[in-house]
C-alpha positions in Angstrom: 17.5 2.2 26.0 15.0 0.3 27.2 12.1 -0.6 25.1 8.3 -0.7 26.5 7.1 -3.8 24.7 3.6 -4.1 26.7 3.4 -1.9 29.9 0.2 -3.2 31.5 -2.5 -1.5 33.4 -0.5 1.3 34.2 3.1 2.5 34.2 4.8 5.2 34.5 8.3 7.1 35.7 8.7 8.2 38.7 11.6 9.7 41.2 11.0 11.3 44.4 8.9 13.9 43.0 8.7 17.8 42.8 8.6 19.1 46.3 8.4 22.4 47.3 6.6 24.4 44.3 3.2 23.2 45.9 2.7 27.2 46.8 2.8 27.8 42.9 0.2 24.7 42.1 2.5 22.1 41.2 1.9 19.3 43.1 4.7 16.5 44.5 4.0 14.0 42.3 6.8 11.2 42.1 6.4 7.4 44.0 3.6 6.3 45.6 5.5 4.4 47.0 9.0 6.0 48.1 10.0 3.4 50.7 9.9 1.0 47.4 12.0 3.4 44.6 14.7 4.1 47.2 14.9 0.2 48.2 14.9 -0.5 44.0 17.6 2.6 43.6 19.8 1.2 46.7 20.1 -2.7 45.2 21.3 -1.1 42.0 24.0 1.0 43.6 21.8 4.1 41.9 21.0 7.2 44.2 18.2 6.6 46.4 16.6 10.0 44.4 17.2 8.4 40.6 13.8 7.6 38.2 12.5 4.1 38.0 9.1 2.9 36.2 6.5 2.1 38.6 4.2 -0.5 37.9 0.5 -0.5 38.8 -0.4 -4.3 38.8 2.3 -5.5 37.0 2.1 -6.6 34.2 4.8 -5.0 32.0 7.4 -6.2 29.6 10.5 -4.3 28.8 12.8 -4.8 26.6 16.8 -4.2 27.2 18.9 -2.9 24.3 22.1 -2.8 26.3 23.9 -5.2 29.1 21.9 -4.0 32.4 21.2 -4.4 36.1 17.9 -4.3 37.4 15.9 -4.1 40.2 12.3 -5.1 41.3 10.9 -3.7 44.6 7.5 -3.3 46.1 4.8 -5.5 45.3 5.9 -8.6 44.9 5.0 -10.5 41.7 6.7 -12.7 39.4 10.0 -11.8 37.4 11.2 -13.4 34.7 14.0 -12.7 32.5 14.4 -14.2 29.3 12.3 -16.8 30.9 14.2 -17.5 33.6 12.4 -17.1 37.2 14.7 -14.5 39.3 12.8 -13.1 43.1 11.8 -9.3 43.3 14.0 -7.4 46.5 17.4 -8.0 44.9 19.6 -6.9 42.0 19.0 -9.0 38.4 21.9 -8.8 35.6 20.2 -8.8 31.7 22.0 -9.3 29.0 21.2 -7.0 25.6 18.2 -7.7 23.8 16.9 -9.2 26.7 13.2 -9.2 28.3 12.5 -8.3 31.5 8.3 -10.1 32.4 6.4 -9.2 35.5 3.4 -11.1 36.6 0.9 -9.9 38.4 1.3 -8.7 42.0 0.5 -11.7 44.7 -0.5 -8.6 46.8 -0.1 -5.2 47.0 -0.7 -3.0 44.3 2.6 -1.4 43.0 5.7 -2.2 41.9 8.9 -0.6 40.7 12.1 -1.3 38.9 15.1 0.3 38.7 17.4 0.2 36.4 22.1 0.9 37.0 22.1 4.3 35.9 18.4 5.3 36.1 15.8 6.1 33.7 17.0 9.4 32.0 13.6 11.2 30.3 13.6 14.7 30.2 13.1 16.7 33.7 10.5 18.8 34.3 10.5 21.4 36.8 13.2 19.6 38.6 11.6 16.0 38.1 11.2 13.6 35.4 7.7 12.0 37.6 4.8 11.7 35.7 1.7 13.7 37.7 -1.4 11.8 36.9 -3.2 14.7 37.6 -1.5 18.2 36.8 -0.2 16.0 33.1 3.3 17.5 34.1 6.0 15.0 33.3 6.0 12.1 30.7 3.0 10.4 29.4 2.0 7.3 31.1 4.4 4.4 29.0 3.1 2.9 25.7 4.1 0.1 23.6 6.8 1.3 21.5 7.9 4.2 24.4 11.8 4.2 24.3 13.1 5.1 27.4 17.0 5.9 28.0 19.6 5.4 30.9 21.7 6.7 31.9 25.6 5.6 32.5 26.7 3.1 34.9 30.0 4.8 35.5 30.8 6.4 38.9 28.1 4.7 40.5 27.9 2.8 43.7 29.0 -1.0 43.7 26.3 -3.2 43.8 26.6 -5.4 47.1 24.1 -7.1 48.4 22.5 -10.4 47.4 18.5 -10.3 48.1 17.5 -7.1 51.0 15.2 -8.9 53.4 11.3 -7.6 53.0 8.8 -7.4 55.7 5.8 -10.2 54.9 2.6 -8.2 52.9 -1.2 -8.0 55.7 -3.6 -8.5 55.0 -5.5 -5.8 57.1 -2.9 -3.3 57.3 -2.5 -0.7 60.2 -2.2 2.7 59.3 -1.2 5.2 62.2 -2.5 8.7 61.7 -2.1 12.0 63.3 -5.9 13.7 64.4 -6.7 17.7 63.1 -5.9 19.9 61.5 -10.1 20.1 61.5 -11.2 17.7 63.7 -13.6 20.5 65.0 -15.5 19.8 62.1 -16.8 16.7 63.0 -18.2 14.9 66.4 -16.3 13.9 68.7 -17.8 10.1 67.6 -16.0 10.5 64.1 -12.5 10.2 65.0 -13.2 7.2 67.9 -15.3 6.1 64.1 -12.2 6.3 62.4 -9.6 4.6 64.4 -11.9 1.6 65.2 -14.2 0.2 62.4 -12.3 -1.7 59.4 -12.5 0.6 56.1 -12.9 -1.4 52.0 -10.9 0.6 49.8 -12.8 1.7 46.9 -11.4 0.2 43.2 -12.3 4.4 41.9 -9.5 5.5 43.6 -5.1 5.7 41.6 -2.3 7.6 42.4 -4.3 11.2 43.7 -5.8 9.2 46.3 -7.1 5.9 48.3 -11.5 6.5 48.6 -12.6 4.1 51.0 -15.9 2.6 52.0 -17.0 2.1 55.7 -18.6 4.2 58.5 -19.7 8.0 57.3 -17.5 10.4 59.7 -19.8 12.7 61.0 -19.1 16.4 60.4 -20.4 18.8 63.7 -20.0 22.2 61.0 -22.6 22.3 58.1 -21.1 24.4 55.1 -17.7 23.8 53.4 -14.4 25.6 53.9 -12.3 27.6 51.6 -9.9 26.3 50.1 -6.8 25.4 52.0 -3.1 23.8 51.3 -3.3 20.4 51.4 -0.3 17.2 52.1 0.2 13.6 51.8 -1.3 11.7 53.6 -4.0 13.6 54.2 -7.5 12.0 55.3 -10.0 14.1 53.3 -13.4 13.7 54.1 -16.4 15.4 51.4 -20.2 15.6 52.7 -20.8 11.8 51.7 -18.3 11.2 54.9 -16.6 8.3 53.3 -13.2 9.5 54.0 -10.2 9.9 50.9 -6.6 9.8 51.7 -4.3 11.7 49.1 -1.7 10.2 47.8 1.2 11.3 45.0 -0.8 12.8 42.5 -3.0 15.0 45.5 -3.9 18.9 44.3 -2.0 21.0 46.5 -5.5 22.5 48.0 -8.7 21.6 48.4 -11.6 22.8 50.2 -13.1 19.6 52.2 -11.6 18.9 55.9 -9.0 17.2 57.0 -10.0 14.7 60.1 -6.1 13.5 60.1 -2.9 12.7 58.5 -1.2 9.2 58.4 2.0 9.4 59.9 4.9 9.5 57.4 6.0 5.2 57.8 2.2 4.7 57.1 2.0 6.4 53.7 3.5 4.3 51.4 1.1 0.9 52.6 -1.3 3.3 51.9 0.5 3.7 48.5 0.2 -0.4 48.0 -3.9 -0.5 49.4 -5.5 -2.7 46.5 -9.2 -2.4 45.4 -11.2 -4.5 47.9 -8.6 -4.7 50.6 -9.3 -3.8 53.9 -7.5 -1.3 56.6 -8.0 0.0 59.6 -6.4 3.6 61.2 -4.9 3.8 64.5 -4.5 6.8 66.8 
């Protein structure tokens, strides 16, 4: 068992989500930054889709009731095991009754803690992920929660001391594919999206990133009927200020989508923090 002493601002259990159920109204959910979750699992010899703990703005404190191997990836932050500093993107051993404490990220927003054997809370519709929008999966972690872990036997070997990680970028550039509702916007709207920087609003969450900046002008009045939405969709409400849909986005929406993030840019969007600037490139 892992005991949650302090969850920080927000900590949830996440794996790779519930794909293939959107036609039933079930969101995909899962890790906001899949790239970081997959890396954390590989570092401790887990299958890439094993459940981890996703921390938003760090701040967590966990007590381990048996020996364990852990790895922390994603937003870089101070990691201490029984008071001793350890690096991120590296497997670390935790002794029985040991305490793992996470500080505040120096950049980025979401960090992932994998434990060898994975977190084995009950599955809901095939996934252990917490979906904040629909309420599926386990509740966000709270002090006193106990997380079961799976057996360490039969897993891959731990063969990497540390994984190289790219340096954080102050103003990341997210690549976009135009459409599918580009005809709902003026010719200048896409140029505006891909020229001036936007600033991340503090109102964002796992559902989406709200942005402040140049409004994107529409060429049509009225609203669309609800249609399917995918992770990375850039939806534009009547205010003209874009919203990037993340892991817990609804399966349908009625505002037009001017563009969709390239899949490789979705993890970068998941690490945007309030007040940070971001640019888009077609």
